[in-house]
C-alpha positions, 0 to 999 in steps of 0.5 A: 532459474526464473524468478518466481514469488513465493507467498510468505504470509497473509492476513485476512481481517476476521473483524474490523481492525486499526491497521495490519502489521507484519512483524519480523519480517523474514529477510530471505528474499531480495525483494517483496511485494503485498497484494491488497484487497480492502475497504476502509471504514471511512465513512465516504465513498474512498479512503488512502491506503498507507504503508510505513516501515520499521514503525517509522511514522517520522515526518520526512522520510519518504520521497514519492511521485504519482500520477492518478486518474479519477474518473473524468480528471487526472492528477500528476503529483511529487511530494518530497519529505512531508509525510511519514508514511506513502499515501497510495491508491484509494480503497473503497470506503464504507459508503461505497456500494457493498462488496467493493474493495480497492486492489493495490499492488506494492513491490518493496525493492531491495528491502534487506540492503543497508547500503542504499534507500529501499524503494517501493512502486505501487498500482491499484485502485478501485471502481464503483457503479456510479458516475461519481468523480471519487468512485472511479480511480486508478493510480501508479506510483513510486516512493523512496524511503530516507532511511537504509535500515532493513525493512523488518516491519511493515504497517498497511492502514487506511488514511483516515479511519480503520480496515474492514473485515474481510480486507485480505493482505498477501505478502510475496518474496522475490529472489533473484537467483 
């Protein structure tokens, strides 16, 4: 039988929120995928999307690599153990065009396995109708979590501010067999 994604839960922000937390994440799957369509309340055109596990904001828990394209330039970056969260694609900011949301897809591999480090892979970005460099962004990346604890809590937040009403995070599970 082929592996399929199953919707576990979703969250739609009915009003502005500071973070989106998933507590007591089911341990019934081998991998998880988060599909995010969100907008930050940051007073700029874009803001980071960030993820952390088990409320671990401890510095030095992530090693990450990413590649990002911004309209007419690109960036390749490697960040070793300097942040308590992973910084991912940009969400649309509060001064971006109305109705614009950033899209982020995050796959969390082996989130229940306590004998190895969990890893994540992401892709996403946003686009805007102007020619500004900050308004057109796309990125791909991966990170590994330095802990071997099973992931039971997931936090999604913006980098500088809160998350706007209408933002959606859907969590899917994947079984290998």
